[in-house]
C-alpha positions as CSV (number, residue, x, y, z in Angstrom):
1,X,-14.1,-0.4,18.7
2,X,-18.3,-1.5,18.9
3,X,-20.2,2.3,18.5
4,X,-19.1,2.7,14.8
5,X,-19.8,0.1,12.0
6,X,-16.7,-1.7,10.3
7,X,-16.5,-0.8,6.7
8,X,-13.9,-2.2,4.2
9,X,-13.9,-4.1,0.7
10,X,-10.5,-5.8,-1.5
11,X,-8.6,-2.8,-1.4
12,X,-9.8,-1.0,1.5
13,X,-9.0,-3.9,4.9
14,X,-7.2,-2.9,8.4
15,X,-4.5,-1.8,7.9
16,X,-1.1,-2.8,10.7
17,X,2.4,-1.6,11.6
18,X,4.3,-1.8,14.3
19,X,7.4,0.4,15.9
20,X,10.8,0.3,16.9
21,X,9.2,-1.1,19.9
22,X,7.1,-2.9,19.1
23,X,4.2,-1.2,19.4
24,X,1.7,-2.0,17.2
25,X,-0.9,0.4,15.4
26,X,-4.1,-0.4,13.3
27,X,-6.3,1.7,10.6
28,X,-9.3,1.0,9.6
29,X,-12.1,3.2,8.0
30,X,-15.1,3.6,9.9
31,X,-18.9,3.8,7.9
32,X,-22.1,4.7,8.8
33,X,-25.2,3.4,8.2
34,X,-26.2,5.4,5.4
35,X,-24.2,6.2,2.5
36,X,-24.6,10.1,2.7
37,X,-23.8,10.6,6.3
38,X,-19.9,10.0,5.2
39,X,-17.1,8.2,6.8
40,X,-13.8,8.7,8.6
41,X,-10.4,6.7,9.4
42,X,-10.1,4.8,12.3
43,X,-6.4,4.9,14.2
44,X,-5.8,2.4,17.3
45,X,-2.6,1.6,19.7
46,X,-1.6,1.1,23.1
47,X,-2.3,4.0,25.2
48,X,1.3,5.5,27.2
49,X,-0.2,4.0,30.6
50,X,0.2,-0.1,28.8
51,X,-3.1,-0.7,31.0
52,X,-4.1,-3.0,28.1
53,X,-6.1,-0.5,26.4
54,X,-5.7,1.0,23.9
55,X,-5.9,5.1,22.1
56,X,-8.1,5.9,19.6
57,X,-7.3,8.4,16.9
58,X,-9.9,9.4,14.0
59,X,-8.7,11.2,10.9
60,X,-11.9,13.1,9.3
61,X,-12.3,14.7,6.0
62,X,-13.1,18.8,5.4
63,X,-17.2,17.0,3.8
64,X,-18.8,15.5,6.7
65,X,-20.3,13.3,4.1
66,X,-16.9,12.8,2.6
67,X,-15.9,9.3,1.8
68,X,-12.4,8.3,3.1
69,X,-10.7,5.3,2.0
70,X,-8.4,2.6,0.8
71,X,-5.8,4.3,3.7
72,X,-2.2,2.8,5.1
73,X,-0.2,3.0,7.8
74,X,3.4,3.8,9.0
75,X,5.5,3.8,12.1
76,X,8.4,6.8,11.8
77,X,12.0,5.8,13.5
78,X,10.8,8.1,16.8
79,X,7.1,6.5,17.5
80,X,5.4,8.9,15.0
81,X,2.2,7.5,12.1
82,X,1.9,8.4,9.2
83,X,-1.6,8.2,7.6
84,X,-2.3,8.6,3.7
85,X,-5.7,7.8,2.3
86,X,-8.1,8.7,-0.4
87,X,-10.9,11.1,0.2
88,X,-13.2,10.3,-2.5
89,X,-15.1,14.2,-2.1
90,X,-18.6,13.8,-0.7
91,X,-20.7,10.3,-1.0
92,X,-23.2,10.6,-3.0
93,X,-20.5,12.7,-6.0
94,X,-17.8,9.5,-5.1
95,X,-18.3,6.6,-8.6
96,X,-14.7,4.9,-7.1
97,X,-13.3,6.7,-10.1
98,X,-11.4,9.6,-9.0
99,X,-10.2,11.3,-5.9
100,X,-7.4,13.3,-3.7
101,X,-4.8,12.0,-2.2
102,X,-4.2,13.0,1.8
103,X,-1.7,12.5,4.6
104,X,-1.4,13.3,8.4
105,X,1.2,12.7,10.9
106,X,0.5,11.5,14.1
107,X,3.6,12.0,17.6
108,X,3.8,9.8,19.0
109,X,0.5,8.7,21.3
110,X,-0.8,11.9,19.5
111,X,-3.3,12.7,17.6
112,X,-3.6,13.2,13.5
113,X,-3.0,17.0,12.5
114,X,-1.5,18.5,9.7
115,X,-3.8,17.2,6.9
116,X,-2.5,18.0,3.8
117,X,-3.6,17.0,-0.2
118,X,-0.5,15.9,-1.5
119,X,-1.7,14.3,-5.0
120,X,-4.8,15.2,-7.2
121,X,-5.4,12.6,-10.4
122,X,-6.4,9.4,-7.5
123,X,-7.6,6.3,-8.6
124,X,-10.0,6.4,-5.1
125,X,-11.0,2.2,-5.1
126,X,-7.2,1.1,-5.7
127,X,-4.6,0.4,-2.3
128,X,-2.5,2.6,-2.0
129,X,1.0,1.8,0.5
130,X,3.3,3.8,2.1
131,X,6.9,2.2,3.6
132,X,9.1,4.2,6.2
133,X,12.4,5.2,4.5
134,X,14.1,7.2,6.4
135,X,14.0,9.9,9.6
136,X,10.8,12.2,8.8
137,X,10.8,10.5,4.8
138,X,8.3,7.5,3.1
139,X,7.6,6.0,0.4
140,X,4.4,6.6,-0.9
141,X,2.4,4.7,-3.8
142,X,-0.9,4.6,-5.3
143,X,-2.6,4.6,-8.9
144,X,-3.1,7.5,-10.7
145,X,-5.7,8.7,-13.3
146,X,-4.7,11.1,-16.4
147,X,-6.1,12.5,-19.2
148,X,-8.4,9.6,-20.8
149,X,-9.3,7.4,-17.6
150,X,-5.6,5.9,-18.5
151,X,-4.1,4.7,-15.0
152,X,-0.7,4.3,-14.0
153,X,1.6,4.1,-10.6
154,X,3.1,6.2,-9.3
155,X,5.7,7.2,-6.9
156,X,6.6,10.1,-4.6
157,X,9.0,10.5,-1.6
158,X,7.3,12.2,1.5
159,X,8.6,14.4,3.5
160,X,6.3,14.1,7.3
161,X,6.6,18.3,7.7
162,X,7.0,19.7,4.1
163,X,10.1,21.7,3.0
164,X,8.6,24.9,5.1
165,X,7.3,23.0,7.7
166,X,3.4,23.7,6.8
167,X,3.0,19.9,6.4
168,X,3.7,16.9,4.4
169,X,3.9,17.1,1.2
170,X,6.2,15.0,-2.0
171,X,9.6,16.1,-1.5
172,X,11.3,17.6,-4.5
173,X,11.9,15.8,-7.4
174,X,10.2,12.6,-6.0
175,X,6.9,12.3,-7.6
176,X,6.6,10.6,-10.9
177,X,5.3,8.4,-12.8
178,X,6.7,4.0,-12.3
179,X,5.6,2.8,-15.7
180,X,3.3,4.4,-18.4
181,X,1.2,1.7,-18.5
182,X,-1.6,2.6,-20.7
183,X,-4.3,1.3,-19.2
184,X,-7.5,2.9,-19.9
185,X,-10.1,2.1,-18.2
186,X,-13.7,4.0,-17.5
187,X,-14.4,2.6,-13.6
188,X,-11.7,1.6,-11.1
189,X,-9.3,-1.9,-11.2
190,X,-9.6,-2.3,-7.3
191,X,-6.2,-3.5,-8.3
192,X,-3.4,-1.2,-5.9
193,X,0.2,-1.2,-5.8
194,X,2.8,-2.2,-3.4
195,X,6.1,0.0,-1.6
196,X,8.7,-1.6,0.2
197,X,12.1,0.4,1.0
198,X,15.4,-0.6,0.3
199,X,17.8,1.2,2.6
200,X,17.0,5.6,2.4
201,X,17.9,5.9,-1.3
202,X,15.8,2.5,-3.1
203,X,12.4,1.4,-3.7
204,X,10.7,-1.5,-5.1
205,X,7.2,-0.9,-6.4
206,X,4.4,-4.1,-7.8
207,X,1.9,-3.6,-9.5
208,X,-0.7,-5.1,-11.8
209,X,-2.0,-3.8,-15.2
210,X,-3.9,-4.3,-18.3
211,X,-2.2,-1.6,-19.9
212,X,0.8,-2.8,-23.2
213,X,1.9,-5.4,-22.0
214,X,-0.1,-6.7,-19.5
215,X,0.7,-8.4,-16.9
216,X,1.9,-7.9,-12.7
217,X,5.1,-6.2,-12.5
218,X,8.2,-4.7,-9.9
219,X,10.2,-1.8,-10.0
220,X,13.4,-0.2,-8.8
221,X,13.5,3.3,-7.6
222,X,16.4,5.8,-6.6
223,X,17.4,8.9,-7.0
224,X,19.8,9.6,-10.5
225,X,21.5,13.0,-11.5
226,X,20.1,13.7,-15.3
227,X,21.6,15.4,-18.0
228,X,20.4,18.8,-16.7
229,X,22.3,18.0,-13.2
230,X,19.1,17.7,-11.4
231,X,19.1,14.7,-9.5
232,X,15.4,13.2,-9.6
233,X,13.8,9.8,-8.1
234,X,12.9,7.9,-11.7
235,X,12.2,4.3,-12.2
236,X,16.3,1.8,-12.6
237,X,15.0,-1.3,-13.5
238,X,11.9,-3.3,-14.6
239,X,11.2,-7.2,-14.3
240,X,8.1,-8.7,-14.9
241,X,6.6,-10.8,-11.9
242,X,3.9,-12.7,-13.8
243,X,2.7,-11.9,-17.6
244,X,-1.0,-14.1,-17.2
245,X,-3.9,-11.7,-17.4
246,X,-4.8,-14.3,-14.5
247,X,-2.4,-13.4,-12.2
248,X,-3.1,-10.7,-9.7
249,X,-2.7,-8.6,-6.8
250,X,0.5,-8.3,-5.8
251,X,1.9,-7.5,-2.5
252,X,5.4,-7.6,-1.2
253,X,7.9,-7.1,2.0
254,X,11.5,-6.8,2.2
255,X,13.4,-8.8,3.8
256,X,16.5,-8.0,5.9
257,X,18.9,-7.7,3.3
258,X,16.8,-5.1,1.3
259,X,15.6,-8.0,-1.6
260,X,12.1,-7.7,-2.4
261,X,10.1,-10.9,-1.8
262,X,6.9,-11.1,-4.0
263,X,3.5,-12.6,-3.6
264,X,0.4,-13.2,-5.5
265,X,-2.6,-15.1,-7.4
266,X,-2.6,-17.2,-9.9
267,X,-3.9,-19.8,-11.7
268,X,-3.2,-23.3,-11.3
269,X,-3.2,-26.3,-13.9
270,X,-5.9,-28.3,-12.0
271,X,-7.8,-25.0,-12.6
272,X,-8.0,-23.2,-9.1
273,X,-5.8,-20.6,-7.9
274,X,-3.4,-20.5,-5.8
275,X,-0.5,-18.0,-4.3
276,X,3.1,-18.1,-5.6
277,X,6.3,-16.2,-4.3
278,X,9.1,-14.6,-5.9
279,X,12.8,-13.8,-4.5
280,X,14.7,-11.3,-5.6
281,X,18.2,-13.6,-6.0
282,X,21.1,-12.3,-7.7
283,X,19.9,-9.2,-9.7
284,X,17.3,-11.9,-11.3
285,X,13.6,-12.2,-10.3
286,X,13.6,-16.1,-9.0
287,X,11.4,-18.7,-10.6
288,X,7.9,-19.0,-9.0
289,X,7.7,-21.2,-6.7
290,X,3.6,-22.1,-5.5
291,X,3.4,-22.7,-1.7
292,X,-0.8,-23.3,-1.6
293,X,-2.3,-26.6,-2.6
294,X,-5.9,-25.2,-2.3
295,X,-8.5,-24.5,-5.3
296,X,-8.8,-21.4,-4.1
297,X,-6.5,-18.9,-2.6
298,X,-6.0,-15.8,-2.2
299,X,-5.4,-12.2,-0.6
300,X,-1.6,-13.0,0.0
301,X,-0.4,-10.5,3.1
302,X,3.8,-10.8,3.4
303,X,6.1,-9.2,6.3
304,X,10.0,-9.4,6.7
305,X,10.9,-12.2,9.7
306,X,13.8,-12.4,10.7
307,X,17.2,-12.6,9.3
308,X,16.3,-13.2,5.3
309,X,12.7,-14.9,5.8
310,X,9.5,-14.0,5.8
311,X,6.2,-14.2,7.2
312,X,2.8,-14.8,4.8
313,X,-0.7,-14.6,6.6
314,X,-3.9,-15.4,3.6
315,X,-7.3,-16.8,2.8
316,X,-8.5,-20.3,0.9
317,X,-11.2,-22.3,1.0
318,X,-11.6,-26.1,0.1
319,X,-13.3,-28.9,0.4
320,X,-12.9,-28.5,4.2
321,X,-14.4,-25.2,4.0
322,X,-12.3,-21.3,4.2
323,X,-9.7,-20.5,6.7
324,X,-7.1,-17.9,7.3
325,X,-3.2,-19.1,6.7
326,X,-0.2,-18.8,8.3
327,X,3.3,-20.0,6.9
328,X,6.7,-18.9,7.6
329,X,9.7,-18.4,4.6
330,X,13.0,-19.4,5.9
331,X,16.6,-18.6,4.1
332,X,15.1,-16.6,1.6
């Protein structure tokens, strides 16, 4: 797309997803030169003719000046797409603090439709995350804003048709707070969570908080029956990934075994910044491993690769200049 200006910041780079047949979809935010003109989410994927060109769909908000950002996309098992994003409202009113989480679905090669609001009180410049759980269902995680500007991490299971077929909605008794961090902040931390599936009945969420206690965390969520007999999704386990203030921006993928593989930024003994990884092994998180030597490395993105392997892409800088790097981990 060369006709619409591309816009991005730390939590809103282009997103790519792949379906069971190897088809890739890419989503990004486009934004006119003038802030008051609003923005849209664009999604490109191969067209049905497979002639080397792409089908381009655009998602627009109700307000033509609306500020849409922090989109996340996922493929269903039948080639359909689900997209979630934050609508920050009219650009002149959007302060990067509180917005609405919205969702739309598209059939194979179809346009996005059934646009619905699935949550209010969303931290509007923190990354959203979506992962396919099973037929017509997705795990969704985002940072919410509670009373007193408290920022917490929330989770829900999205039904892409809704209980009544009226459009995407969180399943009953699935929408929950992952953990009460008690992080009060006037402004946006630009620190969103990542969610990854572990089968249809379990999911992992990783995030950063400056609440009490501060640090990087990993939580497992699953449906459990309470004393009242109701089955609700809730946090079953929480692990500390790294308690340091300067350990930031965790991201995650689940391996073919369903175990989480978390990568993140952290300080080095030399005074720089490197990337570290921790994998769940033997029901505990294995010790962190440093896998970069550059004096500054940031924004790692992991992806499942083969049997219990992973690929990680990231940016780094040293005396040779800036570059993109890629590593393969085997036998995790």
